[in-house]
VEXVEXTI-38173 format. One line per field, with one value per residue (C-alpha): residue in one letter; x, y, z. Coordinates in steps of 0.2 Angstrom, whole numbers, padded with zeros to 4 digits. Example, Ala and Ser with C-alpha at 12.3 -4.5 7.8 and 13.67 -1.06 7.14 Angstrom:
residuo	c(a,s)
px	c(0062,0068)
py	c(-0022,-0005)
pz	c(0039,0036)
END
This chain:
residuo	c(m,a,d,l,w,s,v,w,w,v,w,l,a,a,a,l,a,l,a,i,i,e,v,l,a,p,g,f,i,f,l,g,f,a,i,g,a,a,l,t,g,l,l,l,l,i,l,p,g,i,g,w,t,i,p,m,l,a,l,i,f,a,a,l,s,l,a,a,w,l,i,l,r,r,s,f,a,l,r,t,g,q,v,k,h,f,e,d,d,i,n,s)
px	c(-0110,-0102,-0106,-0098,-0080,-0085,-0086,-0070,-0071,-0071,-0054,-0047,-0054,-0045,-0029,-0030,-0033,-0018,-0007,-0011,-0007,0010,0014,0010,0019,0033,0043,0036,0024,0007,0013,0013,-0005,-0010,-0003,-0011,-0028,-0027,-0022,-0037,-0048,-0042,-0044,-0062,-0065,-0057,-0066,-0083,-0092,-0083,-0092,-0079,-0081,-0074,-0061,-0056,-0053,-0044,-0032,-0029,-0026,-0014,-0004,-0003,0002,0015,0022,0022,0031,0044,0047,0048,0060,0071,0070,0073,0084,0103,0114,0123,0138,0132,0130,0121,0133,0127,0138,0129,0120,0104,0107,0122)
py	c(-0025,-0022,-0004,-0003,-0004,0011,0022,0032,0030,0011,0012,0025,0013,-0002,0009,0013,-0005,-0011,0003,-0004,-0021,-0015,-0007,-0024,-0034,-0022,-0026,-0015,-0029,-0021,-0003,-0004,-0010,0004,0017,0009,0008,0026,0033,0023,0031,0048,0045,0040,0056,0068,0060,0053,0056,0042,0025,0016,-0003,-0016,-0023,-0005,-0001,-0018,-0014,0004,-0003,-0016,-0004,0010,-0004,-0010,0007,0011,-0005,-0002,0016,0010,-0004,0008,0021,0010,-0004,-0005,0004,-0006,-0016,-0012,-0027,-0028,-0031,-0036,-0032,-0042,-0058,-0059,-0077,-0073)
pz	c(-0010,-0027,-0025,-0009,-0017,-0027,-0012,-0007,0011,0010,0002,0014,0028,0020,0019,0038,0042,0031,0039,0056,0051,0045,0062,0070,0057,0051,0035,0021,0016,0019,0018,-0001,-0001,0011,0000,-0015,-0006,0000,-0017,-0025,-0011,-0016,-0034,-0031,-0020,-0033,-0048,-0042,-0059,-0069,-0069,-0060,-0061,-0049,-0061,-0066,-0047,-0044,-0058,-0052,-0034,-0040,-0051,-0037,-0024,-0036,-0039,-0021,-0016,-0029,-0023,-0005,-0010,-0019,-0005,0010,0002,0006,-0006,-0019,-0011,0007,0018,0034,0049,0066,0081,0094,0094,0103,0108,0118)
END
């Protein structure tokens, strides 16, 4: 089971599952994790000869997910000084 996490397609399948979860529960919560898993899978696909260990892959996944989340937050956040304003109330 430990060797399974060193296979590139497992990471890409996890990225696909996380992307599907993001569609079902939007809010950019799982999208950063999906991007991190996809980039980790691509890294394993491009550089297969390196002796990847589970802690090393977990660290790479965490760092890439954090970077993706920060980029997403900066890209889709409200501009400085901008406030959300709602015209209609769904309860009325």
